[in-house]
C-alpha positions as CSV (number, residue, x, y, z in Angstrom):
1,M,0.0,-76.1,110.7
2,E,-1.8,-72.8,111.4
3,E,-2.0,-73.6,115.1
4,V,1.7,-74.4,115.2
5,I,2.6,-71.1,113.5
6,E,0.5,-69.1,115.9
7,E,2.2,-71.0,118.8
8,I,5.5,-70.0,117.3
9,E,4.3,-66.4,117.2
10,R,3.0,-66.4,120.8
11,D,6.3,-67.9,122.1
12,G,8.3,-65.0,120.6
13,V,10.4,-67.2,118.3
14,E,12.6,-65.0,116.2
15,R,14.0,-67.6,113.7
16,A,12.1,-70.5,112.2
17,I,13.1,-73.1,109.6
18,A,10.4,-74.8,107.6
19,F,11.7,-78.3,107.1
20,P,9.3,-80.6,105.1
21,Q,10.4,-84.2,105.6
22,Y,10.4,-85.0,101.9
23,P,13.9,-85.6,100.6
24,Q,12.8,-84.8,97.0
25,Y,10.9,-81.6,96.2
26,S,7.5,-81.7,94.6
27,C,5.0,-79.0,94.2
28,A,2.4,-81.4,95.6
29,T,4.4,-82.1,98.8
30,S,7.1,-79.7,100.0
31,G,5.7,-77.0,97.8
32,S,2.2,-77.4,99.2
33,S,3.6,-77.2,102.8
34,L,5.6,-74.0,102.1
35,N,2.6,-72.5,100.3
36,A,0.5,-73.1,103.4
37,I,3.0,-71.1,105.5
38,F,2.8,-68.2,103.0
39,R,-1.0,-68.3,102.8
40,H,-1.3,-68.2,106.6
41,Y,0.9,-65.1,106.8
42,S,-0.8,-63.4,103.8
43,G,-4.1,-63.6,105.6
44,R,-2.7,-62.6,109.0
45,S,-3.4,-59.1,110.2
46,Q,-0.8,-58.9,113.0
47,P,2.8,-58.1,112.2
48,S,5.4,-60.9,112.7
49,K,8.9,-60.8,113.9
50,V,9.7,-64.3,112.9
51,I,12.4,-64.7,110.2
52,W,11.5,-67.7,108.1
53,S,13.8,-69.9,106.0
54,A,13.3,-73.3,104.4
55,I,15.2,-76.5,103.9
56,D,13.2,-77.4,100.8
57,R,15.0,-80.5,99.5
58,F,17.9,-82.9,100.2
59,P,17.8,-85.7,97.6
60,I,21.5,-86.5,97.6
61,H,22.6,-85.6,101.0
62,P,25.5,-88.0,101.9
63,L,23.9,-89.2,105.2
64,L,20.5,-89.7,103.5
65,V,22.2,-91.8,100.8
66,Q,24.1,-93.7,103.6
67,A,20.9,-94.3,105.5
68,F,19.2,-95.8,102.4
69,A,22.2,-97.9,101.7
70,E,22.3,-99.3,105.2
71,T,18.6,-100.2,105.3
72,I,18.9,-101.9,101.9
73,Q,22.0,-103.9,103.0
74,D,20.3,-104.9,106.2
75,E,17.3,-106.3,104.3
76,L,19.4,-108.0,101.7
77,K,21.0,-110.1,104.5
78,K,17.6,-111.5,105.3
79,F,17.1,-113.2,101.9
80,P,18.0,-116.9,101.8
81,E,21.7,-117.5,100.9
82,D,20.8,-119.0,97.5
83,A,18.6,-116.0,96.6
84,K,20.8,-113.1,97.7
85,D,22.6,-112.7,94.3
86,D,19.3,-113.0,92.4
87,V,17.5,-110.1,94.1
88,A,16.3,-107.2,92.0
89,I,15.8,-103.9,93.8
90,L,12.6,-102.0,93.1
91,F,12.9,-98.4,94.3
92,S,9.2,-97.5,94.9
93,A,8.3,-93.8,94.9
94,H,4.9,-92.1,95.4
95,S,3.7,-91.4,91.8
96,L,2.7,-88.1,90.3
97,P,0.2,-87.2,87.6
98,I,1.8,-86.8,84.2
99,K,0.2,-83.3,83.9
100,A,2.2,-82.2,86.9
101,V,5.4,-83.6,85.4
102,N,4.7,-81.8,82.1
103,R,4.4,-78.6,84.0
104,G,8.0,-79.1,85.1
105,D,7.7,-80.5,88.6
106,P,11.3,-81.4,89.6
107,Y,10.2,-84.5,91.6
108,P,11.0,-87.2,89.1
109,Q,14.6,-86.2,88.4
110,E,15.2,-85.6,92.1
111,V,13.9,-89.1,92.9
112,A,16.1,-90.6,90.2
113,A,19.1,-88.7,91.6
114,T,18.6,-90.3,95.0
115,V,18.3,-93.7,93.4
116,Q,21.5,-93.2,91.4
117,Y,23.5,-92.1,94.4
118,V,22.2,-94.9,96.6
119,M,23.2,-97.5,94.0
120,E,26.6,-96.0,93.6
121,K,27.0,-96.2,97.4
122,L,26.0,-99.9,97.2
123,G,28.6,-100.4,94.4
124,N,25.8,-101.3,92.0
125,S,25.6,-104.6,93.7
126,H,22.2,-105.6,92.3
127,P,20.1,-104.8,89.3
128,Y,17.5,-102.1,90.0
129,V,14.6,-100.2,88.7
130,L,12.6,-97.1,89.7
131,V,8.9,-97.7,90.0
132,W,5.9,-95.7,91.2
133,Q,3.0,-96.4,93.6
134,S,-0.2,-94.9,95.1
135,K,-1.8,-93.8,91.8
136,V,-5.4,-92.6,92.3
137,G,-8.0,-91.6,89.8
138,P,-8.3,-92.2,86.0
139,L,-5.7,-89.7,84.8
140,P,-2.3,-90.8,83.6
141,W,0.4,-91.0,86.3
142,L,4.1,-91.8,86.3
143,G,4.9,-95.4,85.6
144,P,5.6,-98.3,85.7
145,Q,3.4,-98.8,88.7
146,T,5.0,-100.9,91.4
147,K,2.3,-103.6,91.2
148,D,2.7,-103.9,87.5
149,A,6.5,-104.1,87.8
150,I,6.2,-107.0,90.3
151,K,3.8,-108.8,87.9
152,G,6.1,-108.3,85.0
153,F,9.3,-109.4,86.7
154,V,7.8,-112.5,88.3
155,R,5.4,-113.7,85.5
156,E,7.3,-112.6,82.4
157,H,10.9,-112.6,83.4
158,N,11.1,-115.2,86.1
159,K,12.6,-112.7,88.5
160,K,11.1,-114.0,91.8
161,N,13.3,-112.4,94.5
162,L,12.5,-108.7,94.9
163,L,13.4,-106.0,97.4
164,L,11.0,-103.1,97.7
165,V,12.7,-99.8,98.8
166,P,10.4,-96.9,99.8
167,I,12.7,-94.2,98.3
168,T,10.5,-91.2,98.9
169,F,9.1,-92.1,102.3
170,T,11.1,-91.5,105.5
171,T,8.6,-92.9,108.0
172,D,6.1,-95.8,108.1
173,H,2.5,-95.2,107.2
174,I,-0.3,-96.7,105.1
175,E,1.7,-96.7,101.9
176,T,4.5,-98.7,103.4
177,L,2.8,-100.9,106.1
178,Y,-0.3,-101.6,104.0
179,E,0.3,-100.9,100.3
180,L,3.9,-102.3,100.1
181,D,3.9,-104.9,102.8
182,L,0.4,-106.3,102.6
183,E,-1.0,-105.5,99.1
184,Y,2.3,-106.1,97.2
185,A,4.8,-108.1,99.1
186,K,2.3,-110.5,100.6
187,K,-0.9,-110.6,98.6
188,L,0.4,-109.9,95.1
189,G,3.6,-111.9,95.7
190,E,1.5,-115.0,96.5
191,E,-0.8,-114.3,93.6
192,V,2.0,-114.2,91.0
193,G,4.2,-116.9,92.5
194,A,7.1,-114.8,93.8
195,K,9.7,-116.6,96.0
196,H,10.7,-113.8,98.2
197,I,9.5,-110.2,98.3
198,R,10.9,-108.1,101.1
199,R,10.7,-104.4,102.0
200,S,13.6,-102.3,103.4
201,A,12.8,-100.5,106.6
202,A,11.6,-96.9,106.7
203,F,13.8,-94.7,108.6
204,N,11.5,-93.8,111.6
205,E,14.1,-93.4,114.4
206,N,17.1,-94.5,112.3
207,R,20.2,-93.0,113.8
208,T,21.9,-92.2,110.5
209,F,18.8,-90.4,109.2
210,I,18.5,-88.4,112.4
211,E,22.2,-87.4,111.9
212,A,21.3,-86.4,108.4
213,L,18.5,-84.1,109.6
214,A,20.8,-82.5,112.2
215,S,23.5,-82.0,109.6
216,L,21.0,-80.3,107.3
217,V,19.8,-77.9,109.9
218,K,23.4,-77.1,111.0
219,S,24.7,-76.5,107.5
220,H,21.5,-74.4,106.7
221,L,22.1,-72.1,109.7
222,T,25.9,-71.9,109.0
223,A,25.3,-71.0,105.3
224,N,22.8,-68.3,106.4
225,V,20.5,-68.9,103.4
226,S,16.8,-68.5,103.3
227,C,16.3,-71.5,100.9
228,S,18.0,-73.4,98.1
229,R,18.7,-71.6,94.9
230,Q,16.4,-74.1,93.2
231,L,13.4,-73.0,95.1
232,S,13.6,-69.6,93.4
233,L,12.8,-71.3,90.0
234,L,9.2,-71.8,89.1
235,C,8.1,-74.8,87.1
236,P,8.1,-73.7,83.4
237,Q,4.4,-74.2,83.1
238,C,3.3,-73.3,86.6
239,T,-0.4,-72.4,86.9
240,N,-0.5,-71.7,90.6
241,P,0.0,-68.0,91.5
242,T,0.6,-68.9,95.1
243,C,3.9,-70.6,94.2
244,S,5.5,-67.4,93.0
245,E,4.3,-65.5,96.1
246,M,5.6,-68.3,98.4
247,K,9.0,-68.2,96.8
248,D,9.2,-64.4,97.1
249,F,8.2,-64.8,100.8
250,F,11.2,-67.0,101.6
251,L,13.6,-65.2,99.3
252,R,12.8,-61.9,101.0
253,S,14.2,-63.3,104.2
254,Q,17.6,-63.4,102.6
255,N,18.0,-59.6,102.9
256,I,17.1,-59.8,106.6
257,L,19.6,-62.7,107.2
258,N,22.3,-60.8,105.4
259,T,21.7,-57.7,107.5
260,L,21.8,-59.7,110.7
261,K,25.0,-61.4,109.7
262,S,26.7,-58.1,108.9
263,K,25.6,-56.7,112.3
264,Q,27.0,-59.8,114.1
265,E,30.3,-59.4,112.2
266,C,30.6,-55.8,113.2
267,L,29.9,-56.6,116.8
268,Q,32.6,-59.2,116.8
269,E,35.2,-56.7,115.4
270,I,34.5,-54.2,118.3
């Protein structure tokens, strides 16, 4: 990231938007990326003319919701005809340590909001549950874990047709291609005796998702805001001093944006 920022500076860019590709905000993902931008500038000796702003979250953007609904509907069509009505949808999100949740990280409720809007878009066509994957280490993390949910549904509740939806991932990587597809859908599915476990496609080059990104950037520029109102709020039990400084870094841009907008309006009146 540091190399890209310096390239931006060398190219004379005057306006830059930090746009982490995480629909739901977490201090560990979007927050960490924005912190890295602030840290780079805090240690940079040369002055900068770049005006920074951030698109820090978009969990219920209509086109994001539509993109999820479309990929889910496409995958549901691939189940055998006699199984389509029996499918349970498992929205699988990257998990988070409970200690981070207890600090007030907004990630869990933003993920849940995405799920709720997607299911409403689908007309609540199937039963569903929010589950969590990719736990590491011995400390408690958000649950139920995706693998435990699969075991429970198939072994204990005879629910053997499942659709996994990577609700916090927008592109394919090890946690979709390996963890969901191979570890869970194939290996674990065979182990517990599931009939059909499928996974809805990640967006990658999905046209609706690309339209969502374009819409977000356009509306961000039109609104002339430096970040969402939510970004200004620290987690109630935040322990990272960089978070406060990062938020101030982006919020300070608002005064500059307001001044530039006023100048543009004055010029238009002349």
